[in-house]
Phi, psi and omega in degrees: 000321183300323180294317178297316181296319181297320178296317180291331182279346181295142186245011184262032180246152178210135184271113175229108185221131177238113184303322182296319179293327176296323181287312187286315184266349181050042174210162181255149178260001178289154178290159180296322180296318181295317179296325178297318178300316181299316181293323178297316181293321176297323176297316179297317182296316180293319182291325180295338179283351180266165181289145177287154356282148178218174185296321183298319181297323178293313182292333181268358172094020182268158178293140177245330181274340177247172174304138184300326184291346179272002180297140176242093182290140180224163171297152181298132181096341180279125181054034178071016181285130184283165173279127185243177177297331178297319177297319180296317179297316180295323178294323177300317184280334182279339184298121179095354182284348178286340180260192183269348184276342177090187183303131181292322183298332180299327181265315188277326180221071188297321180293321177298316179297322178300315180293325178297314178296326179292319178298316179300317180295319179298320178295323181282334183273338181283136184297324183286320186263351186298311184301304180299319183294311184290325176296318179293315180297326184282318189268321186262328189252333189051042191295309188293318179298317180297318181290322181297330180304331189258002173286147358276153175279131182234096178232094186297327182290337181228061185298318185296313180296320180297320179294318179293323176301313179296325180298309182296322181293317180294324177296321178293320177296323177298317178296318180298317179297319180295314183293314181294329177290318179295322181274002179059039174269076191297324183295320178292317178298319182297320180298316180294319179295320177301317180297321186277327192247344183297143174242023175243148182295144180231162176248096185286343187252086180232161176293154185299324184282353184254003191268336189297299182295325181294321178297319180296314181296320181295322179297317180296315181296322184296323187264345185248331184253090183282338185263028178298136185295324182255106179242151177239167179288133176299142183296325180296330176280325178296322177297318178295323179299328184285350180268117180275116183280352176268154180217124178286134180251131180302144178293151180294149182293137173246099188248145178259329186251315181275150175280127187296319181296318179293323179294319177300322178292321178295318179297319178297321180292336181269003181282149175207168178261130179277187185293340179270001178086007180263144183274123179224162179268134175282098188294322179297315178297318179300318180296318180296320180297315183290318180295321177297324178294320179292318181294336181282347181288144180233161177106160181294325181296320180293322180293322180289330181267001183303316178300323179291322178295318178295324177295321178290328175298318177299322177297318179294319179294320177299320177296319180295321178295316179295325178293317177299317180298322178296315179296319180295322180292318177297319178298317179295321179293318177297321181297312183289325180290322176294320177296320178297316179297320179296320179296316179297319180296320178295319180300317185277334188257312190269330184286148179305136185297325186285351177286339177237106180305153186301316181295317178296321179300315180295322179293320179297314180298320178300314181295319180296316179296318181298314181292318178300313181295318180299322183285318184281335180274359175297141184299332183264002180292139181283146180283348181294338182264357186297321184297315180292318179296319179297320177296320178294319178298318178301312180300315183294317182289327175302312183286330174295315179298315180295321181296315181292317181291327175293322178296326178289337184261015178296165184306325182296315182291332179296331179260002178087014181228130180272175190293320180296328179288331174300318179297317179295326176298315181296327179279349181078019183248006184262134173214113182288130177296143183293143175077011180246150178266128178265117183244149175291153183283067184293334183251007186285332185297318180243347174084154180297323183298322178293320177297321178296320179296317179300317181296317179298316180296322180294318179292323176296323177298317179298316181293328182292335180292341177066216182276337180264203176054048180295328179297325177293316181294333177301315177297319184290323176297317177299318178297320181294324177296316177294324179296318181293339176295335181301323184276358178278131178295131179299154178302126181250141180289134175277093184274007180068013179255344184297329182290350178288342179291142178283162179299325180295320178296323180289320182289326184265003179295139180293155179292128181278171186293332181289314179297320180295317180292323176298317180295319179295318179300318181295321178295326177292318176302314183293333181293339179269351167061210187297324180303317179293316178301320182297316182296311184292317181294323179295318178295327181290340182258319186224024178278183173296168187302306182292323179297321179294317180297316181291321178296319177295320177296323178293317176299324177303312181293320182292314180297329181297323184259355183277089182292329180279351176059038178289322179293321178297318179297320179296316181295324179289314183291328182271354177087004182289322178295319178296322179294320178296318180293317181294332181292347177297332178293320176291323178298328184302316182294317182290320183293330178298325179290338182285349181270003175290153179304322176246089188282160169288197179300147184268016182301320181298325179294317181293322177295318178300316179297318178296319180295314181293326176296320178293315179299324177294321177297317178299320184289350181286347172256152183297317180295320179297319179298319179294322178295321178295321179293322176297326179284353177082035184293322181290327177294318179297317180294323179293331181277344182292125182274347183294333179290342178270000185257046182293122179293158179293145179285134176289123182296335177283353183259020177281208186309134177084013182294135175263110183277108179278123181291129177229159183293313177261114183294160179294162181306320181294321177293321177297320178299318180294325175297336177273319186282317186302317177300324178294317178296320178297320178297316178300316181297318181293320178299317179297321182289324186280329188271072180281328184290322181239052189296317184295317179295318180293315179299327176297319178293321178295322178297323177296324176297317179296318181292323180298330180242041187296325180298318177295318181298316179297319181297321180292317182290333180270346187299139178260008182291141183245021179284167181298317179298319179295319179291324177294323173302311182297319181298315179293316184293316178295326176296321179289314181298322182295342180251344186247319184275067185239153181302317183293332176292316180291319180295327179295324183263357187278154176233133182301142177058029179266120185301306183301337181294331177295326176294322177297316178300320179296318178298314182296321179297320178293320177302318182295315182295318181293324178293317179296325181292342178293336181296325178298331183272320187252345183272344183259196184286347180297339179300323181295324179296318180297316181296316182295325179287328184277343185282090179254012176080004181282166182233142179235116179053046175081001180238161180288140179295326179296323177300316180294321177298316182295318179296318180298317180294318178296322178293323177298312178299318180298317181294317180295318179293324175297320179297314178300316180300314181292318178299319179297315183291321184282341182248008182233084179297334177206175184294329183288338182243036184286144175275118180264120180261350185227143181283155184282066177216134183260013174268143184291136181137173183288334176198155181283162182295325182287345180264357188298312182294326182287334183272351184301314177298328184287331184295338177292332178283325181233075188290337189270348183197166174227155177295136175288159180268166176296343178297329177296317179297316180294321178297317178295324178297314180295315182296320181293322178293322177293316178298324182303313182291326176297312179295322183295318179296315179297320179298314181295319178295321180293321177297319178296319178295322181296325180284346182223051183297320183296340181267357181287150178297151180302323180295321179289322176299316180297319180296319178295320180294320180294335174293331178270314182230100186298332184239154173081013183292325183292341185265353183267161183285167180296320179299317179293326177297318178297321179296316178295320179297318178296319180299317179294319180294322178297317178297319180295318179298313182291326177295317179291326177295322177293319178296322177298318179296317180295317180298318180298318179295318178300317181298313181296317182291320178298317179297319180295314181295319179298317180296314182296320180290317179296320180295321180292312183291324187267338184247320186275338180271125179279129180302141180213147178252036178294169187297321182221063185295321185292324180296318179297322179293315182291327178297318178294318181299313181295320180295319180297322180288319181295323185259028182302319186264346185256350187291147177275129183292343182277344180277155180265111184281000185279079174269166180303117182218079188236150173257152175285161179299325180294319179294320180294320179293321179294320178298320178293317180297316178300317180295319181294323180287319185276329182263066188273187184293323182297319179293317179298319180295319178298318181294320178293324177295322178298318180294321180289327182278326194232313193288340182295328182251345186245346185216206184278121184292131177067010180293314179297319180298318180294318179294319178299320180297319180290320180293322177299321179295322180290321182269354181059046178263137179294154181288143178283000000 
């Protein structure tokens, strides 16, 4: 060890190296001592890459007989610790750091200094040696802080070595920041952050005893006084300034004797990768090849031209040397830029958030983005650095978006009051103007103008990539998506009070900052016109997989805010929308292979989901839905065979199935990932196309008929998983709007054979939908919910909440379907379509009707009409559910307004609903933010359930009233032998022949109830429709329906039903 240390400690070396002389003379002019140092450091670097114990660990002073991590490094002489190569390396780098010029080795021996920094980084990066090394550097040497003071290194004569030196040093600083942040050594982290981020002048050269209080004061001044008159460039920006983004390229060879193309090929053949992984040409090998070629020439002419040939060989070798230097310089620039990006990422991600105030963080990110964009958008900037810069831009914009959105979600904004208004409240001088929204100053830290500048630079960066560099654009698309999130209004709790505002208040409300920023962003997009549209649309159709997904997501966001629909018009006129729709045919073949038990890669599934999400976004506007229909989207979906390949249901996956999360979903789950987007698209198209509803519904009906076997299987399925219920909810919503008599009549042609098949399909859809009420409308629903509640969470929400919402939506859709069928098939009370039998007991038919229905069951063996008892049972259950949801909603609103007063255990439980792991490691402020986010989701979920329950209640009451009025008033009492059978026979026939009946025939056949049946129906109604149920319904109307639904509608229906049943008024 002493010999190695002595060689490293010698000071009589100087690095003087000329590559050309090395090639020509094949010898080095460096001193023997200097070469020895270089070889020793290379030996250490190579040895450190091997498993311990190794030679390098011995020479650097680490334990070999014990675990390496237990080493306690000391200064030489302390506790008998010997002087090692590590001490010598640190002394080489420390020499000159006491002055202003920085380390002497950086200037006098740059290659030696580069290797020294590399050894230090290897020791800090290795898991075994990291702890002892960093502890020694931090406590005994203060190495990193001292070295950081002198960054950036600027040695023009040795640019490559200087860049590599900074790279290794910045990587080591990144590790130090990460380790000290994890170990909560805040003072060490704070010192490094001050050095890197401060923009106020500091005095780095002070006595040890004078630095403590001054550092604290400087830290406060740096983060709080932005308008200090004397500001300096932040060191993190100065390091970026030192990286030259331009690169000189050697001029092309001008040869008289050799063929230039062949010479380029020879140079390529002589290339190899050096120990740093960079590709360079072996100049010595190239010289031997060329000289051998000259020596092979024969003849007097060749002998006479030999001096000229050798001179041209020298030109070629000079070109190869310059080419190598260019590659080495580019490699060094990529290396230092990647290290800089890594350092910035660690600062923003790993360091404690409270060490950098939110406003300061946003200002730092703004400055970094501005400098990065200015350098890369320069006309002479090399494209080789674009990928790293794009990755850095993505990281910076992600953290800018998160910082601004977190600022918007602070406690003040959650209650509608910003922090400055709190101060005014305490002073008694605050009064919020009526009708205005008070928002936190989410954009005040850097201002709208800075955000606009960032967006313009980002779009210019995208355009500069041209047709290639898709990998670069992937980062930029991701950055753009995060940037557009800034203008999205944060999720606001639906407190059921917003509907109290009058229409005039809503129309005259001032434009909030989010709407203004969205409008400004869109105008900036439009200012770049067709070239930008062309790049993004082209990537969405034929880019790489990830590029296509990100481009489609970006188009989704743009179309969402484009009120003038200019982007939609461009996509239609340029054929991109048609291309996306036509590509569904190619997707069909690939998606079919994904349903195999062992599927190939799932990339095609993710692209399909992104494509369908974008088409669904387009369909949310009326014009977009019509354009999609013109492009034939429903025809394409009807032709897709993958929807008919529904896998068999796992019998173990029925009620109570525990869905174990796996990376590759089961075939049935994969199928649902394919089917659900198509159903969502159909539902959105039906909702948006109000002007041409019948024509659009006809196309959707053709899609249902084309895949009727799948539709029947879904409607008959007894599976109770979340995916199955979501399928049913979407499907019943579509059927309730598409499988209607007026839709079929609009498309029907008299005496047309295939139309009878359409009527048959629609009739089956109707029967299967009605049969769902027996499953979801009764008390069996509670059993399904209790079995499914396993405490799991899906996308931050409780699985039980999603199950409950799906079941309520299924009931709502079926009742809406019944309501529409009744209205479209009942021109008057005497010709009403009865969908439910006159019995108020739950079940498909009452016990007293069983014998009478036996002859009828032969005509309809697969099903029976449900009774009115199902409707009444659903009415009671929905009213009970309403109050349960209302209480939870009210409690959640109260908790949201007083989050800071909630017990710690409840805060933790709310956080775990959002983030199942890592809750104990986050700060209290972040816990409050997560708790608020969960409460907002819970409030909005209950508000949605309240709305669905209210609709179910109103529809059930309407259907109950129409049926009671028909049975009790329109039917003439008769004492015939089988009056009820004749009535039910007519009812069933009328329902079966809803779509086939001739409008010229008189449907009023004998359909009468006996007096005893009518009295029994009245008695059942009076007993079941009691005062408690009426009071609950009136309370629901007073609490909710006055502002959210039809005013006094429930009260009017109750009055009519009481009159029919002769029930006294509550």
